[in-house]
N, C-alpha and C positions, 0 to 999 in steps of 0.2 A: 626541485619541487615546484609543481606548477600551481601559481596563484590563481590562474584562470580556469582551474579544473571544476568541475561538478562533483562534490563528494557526498556520497551516499552513506549514511550512517545507519548500519543495522543495530537498533538500541538493546539487543541482548548480546551476551556472551558465545553463543553457538557458531563454532565455525562452520559447521554444516550448512546453517542458514545463510551465513555469509557467503559461502561459496555458491550457493544456489542463486543467490541475488546477483551476484558478480557474473556468473553464468547467463542469466536471464538478460542481463544488459549489455552482453555481446551484440544483440542485435540492434540496440541503440547506438553504439559505439561506430558503427559503419555510417551513420547519418549525421553524428555529432561533430561540429567544429571544435568542440571543447573536450579535453580528457574527461573521462568519467572513472572515479575511483570509489572502491567500497571498504569500508572499515566496520569493525564491530567494537563493542565496549567491554573489555575483560572482567571489569570488576561488576558488570550488570547481571540480573538473573538470567537464567539459562534459556527463559522463555518468557513472554507476557501473556499470561491467562487471565488474569484478574486486573480489576483497576487498581488495586493495590500494587501490583507489579509494575503498571504504567506510571503510577504516583511515584515509585521509588527510582525509576529510570529517568524520569524528567529532568532532574537536576544533572544528571550524568550526560544527558544528550547535550544539555546548556554548556557544560564543561568541556565536551568534546568538540563543540563548535568553536569555543574559545582557543582550544589547544591546536586545532589544525586548520589552518588557513585555506581558503579556497573562495571562488567567486559566487558559489551557490551551493546550497546543502538539500538534500533530500533524506527525510527520515522514515525509515522503511519498516514501519510498524502501522497497522491500521487504525490503531488507537491514537495516533499522532503526539506521542508523549514529548513534552519540552518544548513543542512548535511554538505556541504563544508567548512563552517567556522569551524563547531565543529572539522572536521577532523583535520584541521591547528593547533587547541589547543592540540589536543591529538591523535597524528599521529600513536601511537601504539594500541590505543583502536579500536576494530572494531564498527563503526558506520555506520548503513545502513538505507537508506530511503525506504519506501515500493515501491514507483515508480520505482527507478532503480533496486530494488532488483527483483520485478515482471518481468521486460523487460529481465533481465539477465537469470531467469529461464525459460521464455518462448522461448528464443533462443536455449535451449537445448531440447526443446519438439516439434519444429517444424520449418519450413522454414521462415514463415512471421506471425508476429503478429498483430492481431486487438485489440483495447481497446474499451470497453463497457463504454462510458462516461455517466456522469449524464447529462450534459448540453453542448450546443454548446460553452459557455464560457470556459468551463473546456478543451475542445478540444485545444484550443489554448495554454494552458499549456502544455499539453500532446505533441504536436507537437514540442515544444520548448525543452522538456526534451530529446525526442527522437534524435532530431537534435543536442543537446549539447553531447549526447553520441555517435555521430557520425554512428547512424544506420537506416538512412532514407531508405536504400534498403531491410532492413529486416521489415520494418513497412507499414502494409498493410492500415492503417488509423485508425480513430476513429467513431464511431458513438453513438449519445446521445440517451438517453432514455426519456430526458426532463421531468423528475419527480424526487420526493425525496420519502423516506420512509414515512414522515408525511403525503403525499398527495395521497396516494395508497393503495390499499390493497396488501397483499403477491401475489395472483394471477394475478393481474393487473400488477405488478412489473415483475413478471416472464415473463409474456406474451411479455413485452416491451423489456426483455432482450433477449428473444429467437427472436424476430423481428430483434433487433440490431445483434445478431450473425448471421442470414441469410443474412442481407445487408453486413457484414464485410466477410461472405464468397464470396459474389459475388465480393467483392474488393480485393480478393486473400489472405485473412487469413486463416491460418490451425490451429491456436492455438487463445484462447482469454483471455485477461486480464480483470479482474474486475476492474474499474477505480475508485473505492471508497470503503473503508474499510467497509461501510456499506451494502454492497452487499454480504457479506461472506456467509450467511446462505442459498443462493441460489446455491452454487458452485456444489454440487453434483448432484442436479436435472439438472443444466444447461448442466453439462458435459455428463450426461446419454441422455438428448434429443439431444444434438448435435453431440454425439459421437465425440468429439475433447477434446484436453487438455483445461482445463480451470484454469487459475492461480488465486488464491487469494492472493493479495499482501502482507498482513501481515503475513500470514503464510510463504510466500516465503521469507520475510526477516528474520524472526525468524529462518528458517531452516538454512539459510546462516550464521546467529550469531552463531547458535549451532555448525557448522560446523567450523567457524573461532576459536572458543574457543577449541574445540576439537584438532584442527591442531595446535594450539599454545603449547599445553600441551608438 
């Protein structure tokens, strides 16, 4: 086992989502001096759609960090469940949530960011995260695509994401954040078609974790 690894935790029990995250991170492995591994939490909910799901998952995330040794941890859910508590238990270990990481990166790429959300329900959690970070003035808003990867073709999903980006532009956004780890494979296409920076949250978190570990050497 590599104790110098970066461990990315999918805080739900979906093997499909875990595989998708693992595939997205292949692009990061090429550049990372540290091994990047991905696990999920079998006893967690199958998905995190509500705040109650995130609340249920938080202690499971903290337990997973205790059980799996690594040099740094990424929590691959935009709600960042368990991150704050985990930092209390391991204050010198880099622990980053993908929601917070994506927002931090977006602020270095433009003036105001907008978030492409899966649903209206997820927008409520996104607003809370932005408010907790004290960044309301940099937040143009969120816009939902109101669908899931299971219920639509890739072309339909991309069309809805482009429509969301158009609305976010009108709301004042000059940078877009993908509000779900499952959107990752649309990043390059969306960036090309909008001609704006598009932030993929899991890669943003891992990039920051690589930086954390390099800077600590």
